[in-house]
C-alpha positions as CSV (number, residue, x, y, z in Angstrom):
1,T,9.3,-67.1,17.3
2,A,11.6,-65.1,19.5
3,A,9.1,-62.1,18.9
4,E,6.3,-64.6,20.0
5,C,7.8,-66.2,22.6
6,A,8.1,-63.0,24.0
7,F,5.0,-61.3,23.7
8,R,2.9,-65.0,25.3
9,L,6.0,-63.8,28.7
10,H,4.8,-60.3,28.4
11,P,1.8,-61.3,30.7
12,L,4.3,-62.1,33.0
13,V,6.9,-59.7,32.9
14,K,4.8,-56.6,32.2
15,G,4.6,-55.0,36.1
16,R,7.6,-56.6,37.1
17,I,10.0,-55.0,33.9
18,E,12.7,-53.0,37.0
19,Q,12.9,-56.8,38.7
20,I,14.5,-58.7,35.8
21,E,17.5,-59.8,36.2
22,R,18.2,-61.7,33.4
23,I,17.0,-62.8,30.6
24,V,18.1,-66.1,28.2
25,I,16.9,-66.3,24.2
26,H,18.1,-70.0,23.9
27,A,18.8,-70.0,20.0
28,H,20.4,-71.5,16.7
29,A,23.4,-70.8,15.7
30,T,21.9,-68.8,12.2
31,T,20.2,-66.0,15.2
32,I,23.2,-66.2,16.9
33,R,25.9,-65.4,13.9
34,L,23.3,-62.4,12.6
35,N,20.7,-60.8,14.9
36,S,22.8,-61.3,18.5
37,K,24.1,-58.3,18.3
38,T,25.2,-55.6,21.8
39,G,26.1,-51.5,21.7
40,P,24.1,-49.5,19.9
41,L,21.5,-49.9,17.2
42,A,22.5,-47.2,14.4
43,N,19.1,-47.4,12.8
44,P,15.8,-49.3,12.9
45,A,16.9,-52.1,10.4
46,D,19.4,-52.5,12.3
47,R,17.1,-53.2,15.4
48,D,14.9,-55.1,12.9
49,H,17.6,-57.6,13.1
50,C,18.4,-57.9,16.8
51,V,17.5,-60.4,18.6
52,Q,17.7,-58.7,21.9
53,Y,16.2,-55.4,20.8
54,I,12.8,-57.8,19.3
55,V,12.7,-59.6,22.8
56,A,12.7,-56.1,24.6
57,L,10.1,-55.0,23.3
58,G,8.2,-58.1,22.6
59,L,8.5,-58.1,26.9
60,L,8.1,-54.8,27.6
61,Q,4.4,-53.3,25.3
62,G,4.0,-57.4,24.1
63,R,3.6,-56.2,20.1
64,I,5.2,-54.7,18.1
65,E,4.8,-52.2,15.5
66,T,6.4,-49.8,12.2
67,A,6.9,-47.3,14.2
68,D,8.8,-49.6,17.2
69,Y,12.0,-49.8,14.9
70,E,12.2,-45.2,14.7
71,A,14.8,-43.4,16.5
72,V,12.3,-42.1,19.0
73,R,11.3,-45.4,20.3
74,A,14.9,-47.1,19.9
75,S,15.4,-44.1,22.3
76,A,13.5,-45.6,25.1
77,P,15.4,-46.2,28.2
78,A,13.1,-49.5,29.2
79,I,14.4,-51.1,25.9
80,E,18.6,-50.4,26.4
81,R,18.1,-51.5,30.1
82,L,16.3,-54.9,29.3
83,R,19.3,-55.6,26.0
84,A,21.9,-55.0,28.8
85,R,19.9,-58.8,30.4
86,M,19.9,-60.8,27.9
87,E,22.0,-63.7,27.1
88,V,22.1,-66.3,23.6
89,V,22.6,-69.1,23.6
90,E,22.4,-72.1,21.3
91,D,21.1,-74.7,21.7
92,A,22.7,-77.3,19.0
93,R,18.9,-79.3,19.0
94,Y,17.7,-76.0,17.2
95,T,20.4,-75.6,14.7
96,R,20.2,-79.3,13.3
97,D,16.6,-78.5,13.1
98,Y,17.7,-75.1,10.9
99,R,19.9,-77.1,9.2
100,D,18.0,-79.8,8.2
101,P,15.5,-79.2,4.6
102,R,12.8,-82.3,5.6
103,N,12.0,-79.8,9.2
104,R,13.5,-76.1,8.5
105,A,12.8,-74.8,11.8
106,S,13.5,-71.5,13.7
107,A,12.8,-72.0,17.0
108,N,14.1,-69.7,20.1
109,A,13.2,-69.9,24.0
110,I,13.2,-67.2,26.6
111,Q,12.5,-67.6,30.0
112,V,13.4,-64.6,32.4
113,W,14.9,-65.2,36.0
114,F,13.7,-61.9,38.9
115,N,16.0,-59.8,40.8
116,D,14.0,-62.3,43.9
117,G,14.9,-66.2,42.0
118,S,12.0,-67.2,40.5
119,S,11.1,-67.2,36.8
120,T,8.9,-67.1,33.9
121,P,8.6,-70.7,32.0
122,K,10.7,-71.3,29.4
123,I,8.4,-70.0,26.5
124,E,9.0,-72.1,23.4
125,I,8.3,-71.6,19.2
126,E,9.3,-74.4,17.5
127,Y,8.5,-73.0,14.3
128,P,7.4,-69.3,12.9
129,L,3.9,-69.0,12.4
130,G,4.3,-68.4,8.5
131,H,5.8,-71.8,8.2
132,P,3.7,-74.4,6.2
133,K,3.4,-76.4,10.1
134,R,1.5,-73.3,10.9
135,R,0.0,-72.3,8.0
136,C,-3.5,-72.6,9.3
137,E,-3.3,-70.8,12.0
138,A,-1.3,-67.9,10.2
139,I,-4.0,-67.4,7.7
140,P,-7.1,-66.5,9.4
141,R,-4.1,-63.6,12.0
142,L,-2.9,-62.2,8.6
143,L,-6.1,-61.8,7.2
144,E,-6.6,-59.2,10.7
145,K,-3.8,-57.6,9.8
146,F,-4.9,-57.0,5.5
147,A,-8.3,-55.7,7.4
148,R,-6.3,-53.1,9.4
149,N,-4.0,-51.9,7.1
150,V,-6.9,-51.7,4.3
151,A,-9.0,-49.7,7.0
152,K,-6.1,-47.0,7.6
153,I,-6.1,-46.8,2.9
154,Y,-9.5,-46.5,2.1
155,S,-13.1,-45.2,2.9
156,E,-16.3,-47.3,2.7
157,P,-17.3,-48.5,0.2
158,H,-14.2,-48.5,-1.6
159,R,-12.5,-50.4,1.6
160,G,-15.5,-53.0,1.4
161,E,-15.1,-53.7,-2.4
162,V,-11.0,-54.6,-1.1
163,L,-11.2,-56.7,1.4
164,R,-14.4,-58.3,-0.7
165,V,-12.6,-58.8,-3.5
166,C,-9.3,-60.0,-1.9
167,S,-11.0,-62.3,1.1
168,T,-10.4,-65.6,-1.0
169,R,-8.5,-67.1,-4.0
170,S,-11.6,-67.2,-6.1
171,A,-12.2,-64.0,-5.8
172,M,-9.8,-62.9,-6.9
173,E,-9.3,-64.7,-10.0
174,D,-12.8,-63.4,-10.7
175,V,-11.0,-60.2,-11.4
176,A,-8.9,-58.6,-14.2
177,I,-5.3,-57.5,-13.6
178,D,-5.8,-53.8,-14.2
179,D,-8.6,-54.0,-12.8
180,L,-7.4,-55.0,-9.9
181,M,-4.6,-52.6,-10.2
182,S,-7.3,-49.2,-10.5
183,L,-9.8,-51.0,-7.4
184,L,-6.7,-51.1,-5.4
185,A,-4.8,-47.8,-6.1
186,V,-6.1,-45.0,-4.4
187,P,-8.2,-41.9,-5.0
188,A,-6.8,-38.8,-5.1
189,Q,-7.4,-36.4,-2.2
190,G,-10.8,-34.7,-3.4
191,A,-12.0,-37.2,-5.7
């Protein structure tokens, strides 16, 4: 949810990155304990599990991709400048809702202040995109992501068949598992 907050703030800060004075991330206790990290981040796993790194990428780019966790991207000075301006604070309500088994929210909120005294609105997201309360919103995005990634692996017409078979539960249930595995196997180069 912190990443999604940062994505929503990106259009409001993208032209003012150098003017950012302070960024406050409101989180639950578990996020603070496990994912609030200062100092050097040694590898992609460290970066992926650092809320400040994730928020910096989201504010800078409005998106996060796999390559953003690699050393080449991580060495960008803008990321460290933003991380140095962040404060992660606990919101007791977020901690309560995270620990409540009937709720299981994973809320975050972010607000950015600029050196002229102005600020963005505080953007709050209580449930991550995959949470049951947001499932209907998540499925179309997952299908889009799946189609983008299928396009990277398979050429037509193979790509179309993979998308057709994997597009609905009923289509997948109609295919024998060995046929599905053969369909998903990437053809050898030149084959």
